[in-house]
N, C-alpha and C positions, 0 to 999 in steps of 0.2 A: 049361194054366195054370188056377190056381184063380180063379174069378170072385170080383170084389169082394162080391158077395152072399153067397157061402159063406163068405167071411171076415168078413162082417159079423155073421152068425148066431152063431158060437161066441164072437166077442168080447162081443155082447151078453148071452149068457148068463153070461160071466165077468164082467161089471161087475155083474150083477143078483146073482151069487153073492157077491162083494166086498162089495157094500152090505148084503147080508143079515150077513154076517159082522161087519161093523163095528158095525151096530145091536144085534145080539145081545150083543156084548163092550164095547159103549159103557157106561160107568158112569151111571145115572140122574141122580146128582147132577151130572154134567157138563152136562147141559141145563136144570138147575134154576136159576131166577132168584130171587134174594131182592130184591123190590120195596122193602123198608123195612127198614132196618138195627135199629129198634127191636123189631120182630116177630122178627127172627133172635134178638135176645138174649133177649127173654122166652120164646121157643121152646126155646132151648138150656138155660135154666133149669128149666123143666118137664119136660124130656127127663131130667135128671139125678135119680137116684134117691137122695134123702135118706134113705130109710127111715124110723126113728122119730124123726129129727132134725127141728128147726125152721129152715127155711131162713130165718127173720127174725131168728134169733139168731146173733150173731158174738162169738167170743172172741178177745181179744188176750193173747197170751202173750210175755213178754220181760222185760226187766231195767228199769233206773230210768228208761230213754227211753221205755218202755212206761207206766210208772207215772206218769210226768209230773213228774220230779224238777225242781225250780226254779220250777215256776209252780203258779197254783190247779188244782185237779182239773178245774175244767171247762175248762181249756185244756190238758188232756193230749190227747194224739192220739186215744185211744178216745172221748173226750168230743165232741170235734169231729168225728170221723167218724160218730158216732150222729147229730149234728145234719144231717151231710150225706146219709145214707142214710135216715133217718127211720125207723129200725129200731134194735134193741137191740144195743148193744156193750157187752161185759162186759170190763173192764179186769182183768186178771189178771198184771199186771206186778209183779216183786218186785225192790225194788233190791237191787244188789249179785250179783245171781243169775247164773250162769253156765249154759252150754247143757245142762248135765249136771243141773242142777234141772230144766230143762224136760223132759227125758227123764223124771226121776222122777214129775213131776207130770200129763204130758198125758193120759194114760190116765183118771186120776181127773177130770180137769176134762171131758174128753168125755162120761164117764159123768154127771156132776153137771149138765151144762148142756144136754147134747145138741144142741150148735150145728150150723147147717148150714155155718157157715165157720171156720177156725182161721187167725188171722193170727200169723205166726212172726215175731219180731225178737229175736235171740240172736246173742252172739259177740264183742263187743267187751271185755268183761271177761275172756273166755278169753285173748285174745290177749297172747303173751308168756309164759303159763302152761303152755298146751298146744300141739301141733302143730295146724295150721288143718286137716289131714285128719281128725282125731279130732274136731275141733269139727263139721266138715263132717257126719259120720258122725251126731252127736247130731241135727243138724237134718233129716237125712235120717230118723231114727228118728220123730221128730215128723211128718213128713210121711207117712211108712206108717202111723202111729197114726191119723191123720185119715182116711186112704184106708180103711182097714179098717172104721172106724167109720162110712162113708157120709158124712163130712164134708169139705166142699171147703178144701185147705189153700192158703194164700197166703203166701208167704216174703217177706222182703226182704232186701236188700243193707243193709250197715251205713252209717250216717251218719260223715261226716269228723270227724277229730280234729284238736286244735289245742293248741297252748301246752305245758303239762305233760305232756299225752296224745299230743303230737306223735309221740313215738318209736314209737307203735302205726301210724303211716301205712302203712309198707309191708306191715305184717300186715292191715292192712284192706283195702287194695287186692288182695292176694292172695286173702284170703277171700272177697272180693267176687266175684272172677273165677270161683272155684269153686262160689260160690252160684248164679251165674247159669247156669254148665253144669249142675249139678244140677239147676234148676229147667227146664230144657231136657230133660234126660234123663228127669225124672219126669213132664213134660207138666203142670206146675203153673203158678199165677199167680204172677208175680213183680212185686212193688213194688220198682222199681230206685231205692232213695233216694239212692244215692251219685250218680247220674246226675242226680236232681232236685235235690241240694244243690249239684252243681256245684263242690265245696271253696270254697263261699263261706262265709268264716270270721265274717261277719255273722250268719249263720244258728245259730251255736253260741256259747255262753257263754263270755265271756272269762275268766270265773272259775275253771272248771275245764277247758275246752277239751273237754268231751264231752257235755254235756248241751244239747240244743237250746234256742234262744230261744223266746218265743212265736210268733214267725213260722216258726221251725223245726218247732214241733210242728204248726202249721197246715200246713205243707208235707207233712209226712208223713201227715196224714190226707187231704190232697188226692191225694196219689199214690196210697195204699192206695183212695181212692174211686174214681179213674179207673180202676185197674185191676179193681176188682170190678165196675164199671158196665160198662165197655165190653169187657173180655175174658172174657166169661162161658164156661164149658167148653162146647166143642162149637160155639161161635160162629165165624164166618168173621172176626170183626173189623170188620165193616162191612157195608154194603148192597152191591148190584150183583151181577154174575154171578158165579156160582162158578167158572167156568171161568177159570184164570188160570196154569195150570201143571199138571205130572203127566201120567200116564198119559191120565186123561180128557180132557183138552183136546188132547192129541194125537191120539187116536182121533178127536175131533169134526174136526180139521183134516183127517184122512185121509178121514173119510165127506165133508165138503164137497167136498175135491179131486176124489173119486170122481164125487161128483155132477155137478160142473162139466165133467169129462171125458167123462162120459156125454152131457151136454147137446151139447157140440161135436161129438162123434162123429155124434150122431143128426142135427144140423144139415148136417155134412158130407155124410153119406148122402143126404139129401134133396135138396141140390144137386147130387150126382152123378147121380140118377137121371133118365132121359131123359123128357122130358114126353111124355104119350100124348094122342093125339086122341081126338076122341069116338067110342067104340065101339071103340077099339082094343086088343087083347087085350095081355096083359102078355108080354114076351119070354119065350121059354122057354131053358133052360140044359141 
């Protein structure tokens, strides 16, 4: 019969090899701890290569909602957002424009302003004239143009519609669903205005059912601001330990389990060994 000691040595070697394997394959970021969420945000921004662009310049592209129809220019969402950010926000909204105009203008705007960020809000004027899939491809074109230019794109879902524009409601909901999916596919920032407005009619002008009130424009700016400040590219979205899911956390759990098993096995071995008296030699096998 094999002795307990002979079984112990191979098992001990097996545990050591398993520990070595897990340590080598364990992603380093699984052990990293972010002590401060503000530091994480700052670091992610520094890590992004803006090329020749100015990370302190933001350009808002869109239709009359970006332009600020129905309110003084200082109450448009780009103006309010500039106050929130303390950085330059350029309003390139054109009343009545469709997403196709955004496609035609985007590259020129990127060259002219070399912005660090491009904020995109188009689509409500297109609904009923074109298929939502075609509108989405225009939005994707602008996103890709920004990426190629080393500008960070942030896209928004559409705000609610009421009254004489209420017939667009189903199209808005459908296009917003597609915008969310595209934002996830492209791994870009999303300002979910539909969710923020929650179909509250008091935030939309009762005169035309499409342009936000001053409170509505403020909410658009606030929603963009929260996304830009809290969801920087590469950020974990907050402080705390990175480990929380995925292969890295699984490997770490395996490693911890093996360490615990090894410790329990070692304690068991020591308890099973007979005590030796003074000067007594170890038993031979």
